[in-house]
Backbone bond lengths (Angstrom), bond angles and torsions (degrees), N, CA, C in turn:
res aa  C-N    CA-C-N  psi(-1)  N-CA   C-N-CA  omega(-1)  CA-C   N-CA-C  phi
1 M - - - 1.440 - - 1.528 108.45 -
2 K 1.314 116.40 132.80 1.462 121.56 176.89 1.521 109.49 -83.93
3 K 1.329 114.98 134.96 1.465 121.16 177.15 1.513 108.70 -132.49
4 I 1.318 115.21 165.45 1.460 122.00 174.66 1.518 107.64 -111.26
5 C 1.316 115.50 126.76 1.463 121.18 -179.49 1.532 108.84 -65.99
6 P 1.329 117.91 126.58 1.468 119.48 -179.78 1.535 113.34 -70.84
7 R 1.324 117.22 -13.27 1.458 120.56 -179.34 1.530 112.20 -89.92
8 C 1.340 117.01 -50.82 1.466 120.10 -174.89 1.528 113.81 -110.89
9 K 1.321 116.12 -6.57 1.468 123.52 178.39 1.528 114.06 69.69
10 S 1.328 118.69 14.01 1.462 120.34 175.86 1.531 109.71 -80.98
11 T 1.323 115.63 157.28 1.454 121.75 177.65 1.521 108.46 -90.29
12 F 1.322 117.27 137.72 1.457 121.14 178.92 1.522 109.58 -146.09
13 T 1.324 115.43 163.79 1.457 121.48 178.78 1.522 109.57 -92.11
14 C 1.315 115.67 128.35 1.457 122.40 177.65 1.533 107.75 -115.50
15 N 1.303 116.82 129.30 1.462 122.02 179.22 1.524 110.78 -112.14
16 H 1.328 117.15 46.07 1.461 119.56 -177.63 1.528 112.39 -61.15
17 D 1.324 117.10 -23.02 1.453 119.90 177.53 1.529 112.37 -79.82
18 K 1.334 116.72 -13.73 1.469 123.37 175.22 1.529 107.84 -133.53
19 I 1.325 115.92 60.88 1.461 121.85 -170.53 1.525 113.01 -56.60
20 E 1.328 117.44 -28.40 1.464 119.79 -178.30 1.530 112.21 -66.38
21 V 1.332 118.36 -21.31 1.458 121.01 178.13 1.531 112.63 -107.74
22 C 1.303 117.69 -0.89 1.460 121.03 -179.68 1.532 110.21 -74.83
23 W 1.318 116.03 143.31 1.464 121.11 179.64 1.527 111.82 -57.84
24 C 1.332 116.98 -33.00 1.472 119.60 -175.57 1.529 111.83 -68.37
25 N 1.301 116.68 -21.00 1.461 120.40 178.30 1.526 111.76 -72.80
26 H 1.327 117.38 -11.01 1.457 121.60 -176.33 1.528 112.86 -111.10
27 I 1.311 117.34 4.92 1.469 121.31 177.19 1.522 108.04 -99.77
28 Q 1.323 115.35 129.48 1.453 120.93 178.70 1.530 109.54 -92.84
29 L 1.325 115.89 100.21 1.465 120.23 175.67 1.517 108.95 -91.01
30 D 1.315 116.21 136.01 1.462 117.24 173.48 1.529 108.74 -78.99
31 K 1.311 115.29 169.68 1.460 121.89 -174.52 1.532 112.17 -57.52
32 D 1.317 117.80 -42.24 1.469 120.96 -177.63 1.523 112.06 -67.48
33 A 1.337 117.48 -41.12 1.467 120.46 178.68 1.522 110.05 -66.24
34 Y 1.314 116.93 -42.78 1.465 120.44 178.68 1.524 110.51 -61.29
35 Q 1.324 116.50 -44.17 1.459 120.94 179.82 1.527 110.98 -63.94
36 Y 1.331 117.48 -41.06 1.457 121.12 178.40 1.522 110.57 -60.74
37 I 1.327 116.55 -47.72 1.464 120.67 -178.99 1.519 111.02 -62.77
38 S 1.313 116.94 -46.81 1.473 119.32 -177.02 1.523 112.48 -69.07
39 T 1.335 117.72 -25.38 1.456 121.54 178.81 1.534 112.07 -80.79
40 H 1.323 117.38 -36.64 1.453 121.72 -171.85 1.528 115.47 -99.21
41 F 1.330 117.36 -14.25 1.462 119.62 -175.56 1.521 110.63 -136.31
42 E 1.317 115.37 149.36 1.455 121.16 175.71 1.523 107.57 -105.49
43 G 1.300 117.60 125.22 1.455 121.65 179.26 1.513 112.08 88.00
44 C 1.321 114.49 -169.52 1.463 122.66 -175.68 1.524 111.38 -79.86
45 L 1.328 114.93 147.65 1.449 122.33 169.39 1.516 108.30 -100.65
46 C 1.331 116.99 160.84 1.456 120.26 175.45 1.532 109.03 -70.62
47 K 1.312 115.68 165.69 1.458 121.61 -178.50 1.528 111.27 -59.08
48 E 1.316 116.96 -44.38 1.463 120.98 -177.53 1.524 111.55 -61.27
49 C 1.335 117.46 -45.19 1.464 120.20 179.83 1.527 111.45 -67.70
50 T 1.324 116.16 -40.21 1.464 120.16 178.72 1.519 110.41 -60.69
51 E 1.330 116.94 -46.85 1.461 120.82 179.28 1.523 111.49 -66.09
52 E 1.333 117.45 -37.87 1.460 120.78 179.85 1.538 110.92 -65.03
53 I 1.310 117.20 -42.72 1.468 120.20 178.14 1.520 110.53 -63.94
54 Q 1.332 117.42 -40.22 1.461 120.10 177.42 1.529 110.75 -62.69
55 R 1.345 117.69 -44.58 1.471 121.06 178.41 1.524 111.32 -62.34
56 E 1.342 116.78 -44.51 1.468 120.24 179.28 1.527 110.44 -61.28
57 N 1.305 116.48 -40.42 1.450 120.42 179.33 1.529 110.93 -64.75
58 E 1.338 116.75 -42.69 1.467 121.02 177.77 1.519 110.67 -63.78
59 N 1.340 117.52 -41.63 1.457 121.36 178.63 1.516 111.25 -63.54
60 N 1.320 117.56 -43.27 1.469 121.00 178.54 1.517 110.67 -62.71
61 R 1.321 117.16 -40.46 1.461 120.78 179.56 1.522 110.27 -66.25
62 N 1.338 116.89 -40.85 1.473 120.63 178.87 1.525 111.25 -66.60
63 N 1.331 117.70 -37.03 1.458 120.93 178.92 1.513 111.45 -66.24
64 L 1.319 117.72 -31.37 1.460 121.19 177.34 1.530 111.65 -68.84
65 K 1.331 117.21 -27.53 1.457 121.39 179.76 1.521 111.36 -75.45
66 D 1.337 116.94 -26.92 1.483 120.98 -175.97 1.497 111.84 -71.71
């Protein structure tokens, strides 16, 4: 199924009906990234935005340790 990412407005393929083969089933989001996404967006994000939010969250957490 084609969807539009609510964050970047790009079109992407979502396999929510076959979640075991969907790319999102293979991304490890930490609790904070998952909470951010579910709080700020409705529905699925594209792979690029999901990965970017996870990286930003990891960077913010690492900066707090410094």
